[in-house]
Biotite code that builds the C-alpha atoms (Angstrom):
import biotite.structure as struc

atoms = struc.array([
    struc.Atom([13.415, -11.410, -1.853], chain_id="A", res_id=1, res_name="MET", atom_name="CA", element="C"),
    struc.Atom([9.798, -12.390, -2.391], chain_id="A", res_id=2, res_name="ASP", atom_name="CA", element="C"),
    struc.Atom([7.149, -9.736, -2.950], chain_id="A", res_id=3, res_name="PRO", atom_name="CA", element="C"),
    struc.Atom([5.197, -8.560, 0.083], chain_id="A", res_id=4, res_name="ILE", atom_name="CA", element="C"),
    struc.Atom([1.428, -8.676, -0.405], chain_id="A", res_id=5, res_name="THR", atom_name="CA", element="C"),
    struc.Atom([-1.215, -6.794, 1.593], chain_id="A", res_id=6, res_name="TYR", atom_name="CA", element="C"),
    struc.Atom([-4.910, -6.188, 0.926], chain_id="A", res_id=7, res_name="PRO", atom_name="CA", element="C"),
    struc.Atom([-5.609, -2.642, -0.262], chain_id="A", res_id=8, res_name="ALA", atom_name="CA", element="C"),
    struc.Atom([-9.034, -1.030, 0.118], chain_id="A", res_id=9, res_name="VAL", atom_name="CA", element="C"),
    struc.Atom([-10.148, 1.251, -2.700], chain_id="A", res_id=10, res_name="LEU", atom_name="CA", element="C"),
    struc.Atom([-12.903, 3.766, -2.125], chain_id="A", res_id=11, res_name="HIS", atom_name="CA", element="C"),
    struc.Atom([-14.364, 5.486, -5.221], chain_id="A", res_id=12, res_name="PRO", atom_name="CA", element="C"),
    struc.Atom([-14.626, 9.237, -4.580], chain_id="A", res_id=13, res_name="GLU", atom_name="CA", element="C"),
    struc.Atom([-17.744, 11.188, -5.607], chain_id="A", res_id=14, res_name="GLU", atom_name="CA", element="C"),
    struc.Atom([-15.712, 13.678, -7.659], chain_id="A", res_id=15, res_name="ASP", atom_name="CA", element="C"),
    struc.Atom([-13.708, 10.919, -9.365], chain_id="A", res_id=16, res_name="GLY", atom_name="CA", element="C"),
    struc.Atom([-10.624, 8.990, -8.478], chain_id="A", res_id=17, res_name="GLY", atom_name="CA", element="C"),
    struc.Atom([-9.991, 6.689, -5.568], chain_id="A", res_id=18, res_name="TYR", atom_name="CA", element="C"),
    struc.Atom([-8.806, 6.821, -1.999], chain_id="A", res_id=19, res_name="SER", atom_name="CA", element="C"),
    struc.Atom([-6.736, 3.782, -1.070], chain_id="A", res_id=20, res_name="ILE", atom_name="CA", element="C"),
    struc.Atom([-5.331, 2.402, 2.171], chain_id="A", res_id=21, res_name="TRP", atom_name="CA", element="C"),
    struc.Atom([-3.765, -0.677, 3.669], chain_id="A", res_id=22, res_name="LEU", atom_name="CA", element="C"),
    struc.Atom([-5.880, -1.687, 6.675], chain_id="A", res_id=23, res_name="PRO", atom_name="CA", element="C"),
    struc.Atom([-2.953, -3.614, 8.204], chain_id="A", res_id=24, res_name="ASP", atom_name="CA", element="C"),
    struc.Atom([-0.546, -0.643, 8.078], chain_id="A", res_id=25, res_name="ILE", atom_name="CA", element="C"),
    struc.Atom([-1.519, 2.329, 10.273], chain_id="A", res_id=26, res_name="PRO", atom_name="CA", element="C"),
    struc.Atom([-1.486, 5.600, 8.352], chain_id="A", res_id=27, res_name="GLY", atom_name="CA", element="C"),
    struc.Atom([-0.693, 4.026, 4.972], chain_id="A", res_id=28, res_name="CYS", atom_name="CA", element="C"),
    struc.Atom([-3.137, 6.017, 2.841], chain_id="A", res_id=29, res_name="ILE", atom_name="CA", element="C"),
    struc.Atom([-2.989, 7.494, -0.653], chain_id="A", res_id=30, res_name="SER", atom_name="CA", element="C"),
    struc.Atom([-5.156, 8.307, -3.653], chain_id="A", res_id=31, res_name="GLN", atom_name="CA", element="C"),
    struc.Atom([-5.169, 8.279, -7.439], chain_id="A", res_id=32, res_name="GLY", atom_name="CA", element="C"),
    struc.Atom([-7.223, 9.288, -10.459], chain_id="A", res_id=33, res_name="ARG", atom_name="CA", element="C"),
    struc.Atom([-7.404, 5.663, -11.618], chain_id="A", res_id=34, res_name="THR", atom_name="CA", element="C"),
    struc.Atom([-7.201, 2.295, -9.879], chain_id="A", res_id=35, res_name="VAL", atom_name="CA", element="C"),
    struc.Atom([-3.776, 1.778, -11.433], chain_id="A", res_id=36, res_name="SER", atom_name="CA", element="C"),
    struc.Atom([-2.485, 5.158, -10.241], chain_id="A", res_id=37, res_name="GLU", atom_name="CA", element="C"),
    struc.Atom([-3.906, 4.583, -6.756], chain_id="A", res_id=38, res_name="ALA", atom_name="CA", element="C"),
    struc.Atom([-2.166, 1.190, -6.573], chain_id="A", res_id=39, res_name="MET", atom_name="CA", element="C"),
    struc.Atom([1.175, 2.709, -7.615], chain_id="A", res_id=40, res_name="GLU", atom_name="CA", element="C"),
    struc.Atom([0.762, 5.509, -5.068], chain_id="A", res_id=41, res_name="ASN", atom_name="CA", element="C"),
    struc.Atom([-0.023, 3.130, -2.203], chain_id="A", res_id=42, res_name="ILE", atom_name="CA", element="C"),
    struc.Atom([3.110, 1.140, -3.077], chain_id="A", res_id=43, res_name="LYS", atom_name="CA", element="C"),
    struc.Atom([5.141, 4.342, -2.678], chain_id="A", res_id=44, res_name="GLU", atom_name="CA", element="C"),
    struc.Atom([3.457, 5.066, 0.662], chain_id="A", res_id=45, res_name="ALA", atom_name="CA", element="C"),
    struc.Atom([4.097, 1.494, 1.798], chain_id="A", res_id=46, res_name="PHE", atom_name="CA", element="C"),
    struc.Atom([7.717, 1.830, 0.667], chain_id="A", res_id=47, res_name="GLY", atom_name="CA", element="C"),
    struc.Atom([8.292, 4.545, 3.261], chain_id="A", res_id=48, res_name="LEU", atom_name="CA", element="C"),
    struc.Atom([6.799, 2.313, 5.947], chain_id="A", res_id=49, res_name="TYR", atom_name="CA", element="C"),
    struc.Atom([8.954, -0.573, 4.695], chain_id="A", res_id=50, res_name="TYR", atom_name="CA", element="C"),
    struc.Atom([12.102, 1.566, 4.971], chain_id="A", res_id=51, res_name="GLU", atom_name="CA", element="C"),
    struc.Atom([11.215, 2.351, 8.602], chain_id="A", res_id=52, res_name="ASP", atom_name="CA", element="C"),
    struc.Atom([10.722, -1.363, 9.278], chain_id="A", res_id=53, res_name="ALA", atom_name="CA", element="C"),
    struc.Atom([14.123, -2.181, 7.781], chain_id="A", res_id=54, res_name="VAL", atom_name="CA", element="C"),
    struc.Atom([15.676, 0.477, 10.023], chain_id="A", res_id=55, res_name="GLU", atom_name="CA", element="C"),
    struc.Atom([13.912, -1.012, 13.070], chain_id="A", res_id=56, res_name="GLY", atom_name="CA", element="C"),
    struc.Atom([11.550, 1.939, 13.561], chain_id="A", res_id=57, res_name="GLN", atom_name="CA", element="C"),
    struc.Atom([8.388, -0.050, 12.777], chain_id="A", res_id=58, res_name="SER", atom_name="CA", element="C"),
    struc.Atom([7.292, -3.644, 12.366], chain_id="A", res_id=59, res_name="VAL", atom_name="CA", element="C"),
    struc.Atom([5.651, -5.213, 9.343], chain_id="A", res_id=60, res_name="LEU", atom_name="CA", element="C"),
    struc.Atom([2.447, -6.852, 10.571], chain_id="A", res_id=61, res_name="PRO", atom_name="CA", element="C"),
    struc.Atom([1.116, -10.048, 9.084], chain_id="A", res_id=62, res_name="GLU", atom_name="CA", element="C"),
    struc.Atom([-1.273, -9.258, 6.239], chain_id="A", res_id=63, res_name="PRO", atom_name="CA", element="C"),
    struc.Atom([-4.952, -9.992, 6.686], chain_id="A", res_id=64, res_name="ALA", atom_name="CA", element="C"),
    struc.Atom([-6.678, -12.189, 4.153], chain_id="A", res_id=65, res_name="SER", atom_name="CA", element="C"),
    struc.Atom([-8.509, -10.044, 1.584], chain_id="A", res_id=66, res_name="PRO", atom_name="CA", element="C"),
    struc.Atom([-11.805, -11.708, 2.490], chain_id="A", res_id=67, res_name="GLY", atom_name="CA", element="C"),
    struc.Atom([-11.559, -10.612, 6.124], chain_id="A", res_id=68, res_name="SER", atom_name="CA", element="C"),
    struc.Atom([-11.345, -6.879, 5.345], chain_id="A", res_id=69, res_name="VAL", atom_name="CA", element="C"),
    struc.Atom([-14.469, -4.916, 6.271], chain_id="A", res_id=70, res_name="ARG", atom_name="CA", element="C"),
    struc.Atom([-15.789, -2.755, 3.469], chain_id="A", res_id=71, res_name="LEU", atom_name="CA", element="C"),
    struc.Atom([-18.320, 0.039, 3.164], chain_id="A", res_id=72, res_name="GLU", atom_name="CA", element="C"),
    struc.Atom([-20.724, 0.338, 0.224], chain_id="A", res_id=73, res_name="ALA", atom_name="CA", element="C"),
    struc.Atom([-18.870, 0.777, -3.060], chain_id="A", res_id=74, res_name="GLY", atom_name="CA", element="C"),
    struc.Atom([-15.438, -0.169, -1.694], chain_id="A", res_id=75, res_name="GLU", atom_name="CA", element="C"),
    struc.Atom([-13.438, -3.100, -2.983], chain_id="A", res_id=76, res_name="PHE", atom_name="CA", element="C"),
    struc.Atom([-10.213, -4.907, -2.155], chain_id="A", res_id=77, res_name="VAL", atom_name="CA", element="C"),
    struc.Atom([-7.230, -5.607, -4.377], chain_id="A", res_id=78, res_name="LEU", atom_name="CA", element="C"),
    struc.Atom([-3.973, -7.205, -3.351], chain_id="A", res_id=79, res_name="GLU", atom_name="CA", element="C"),
    struc.Atom([-1.014, -4.841, -3.344], chain_id="A", res_id=80, res_name="MET", atom_name="CA", element="C"),
    struc.Atom([2.158, -6.689, -4.268], chain_id="A", res_id=81, res_name="SER", atom_name="CA", element="C"),
    struc.Atom([5.314, -4.825, -3.230], chain_id="A", res_id=82, res_name="PHE", atom_name="CA", element="C"),
    struc.Atom([8.786, -5.785, -4.386], chain_id="A", res_id=83, res_name="SER", atom_name="CA", element="C"),
    struc.Atom([11.368, -4.483, -1.889], chain_id="A", res_id=84, res_name="PRO", atom_name="CA", element="C"),
    struc.Atom([14.199, -4.947, -4.399], chain_id="A", res_id=85, res_name="ALA", atom_name="CA", element="C"),
    struc.Atom([12.415, -2.998, -7.145], chain_id="A", res_id=86, res_name="ALA", atom_name="CA", element="C"),
    struc.Atom([11.422, -0.235, -4.712], chain_id="A", res_id=87, res_name="TYR", atom_name="CA", element="C"),
    struc.Atom([14.922, 0.159, -3.305], chain_id="A", res_id=88, res_name="LEU", atom_name="CA", element="C"),
    struc.Atom([16.440, 0.109, -6.806], chain_id="A", res_id=89, res_name="ALA", atom_name="CA", element="C"),
    struc.Atom([14.316, 3.159, -7.735], chain_id="A", res_id=90, res_name="LYS", atom_name="CA", element="C"),
    struc.Atom([15.404, 5.182, -4.690], chain_id="A", res_id=91, res_name="ARG", atom_name="CA", element="C"),
    struc.Atom([18.365, 7.522, -4.967], chain_id="A", res_id=92, res_name="PRO", atom_name="CA", element="C"),
    struc.Atom([21.384, 6.078, -3.106], chain_id="A", res_id=93, res_name="ALA", atom_name="CA", element="C"),
    struc.Atom([21.362, 8.841, -0.480], chain_id="A", res_id=94, res_name="GLU", atom_name="CA", element="C"),
    struc.Atom([17.747, 8.016, 0.488], chain_id="A", res_id=95, res_name="GLN", atom_name="CA", element="C"),
    struc.Atom([18.255, 4.280, 1.009], chain_id="A", res_id=96, res_name="VAL", atom_name="CA", element="C"),
])
């Protein structure tokens, strides 16, 4: 299965670290001390949404183009690439 890619908005926090969210996925929000940690955390948050979509409890919307995402001062966009196979392989069998 091909990776799923969505734009992720990173917001630098005043006290350090980053808030991160996927504008196309309602409620898909996380944070991290570094950009790398924030990206890994948003993949985990998206994984839960993905599991719901697989079970028919939600729908995966089409991703917006990164250039169309509205940003506030200091924010920036990176593409989050999510591999369903890698995510599901990490989950304990009873959770999948």
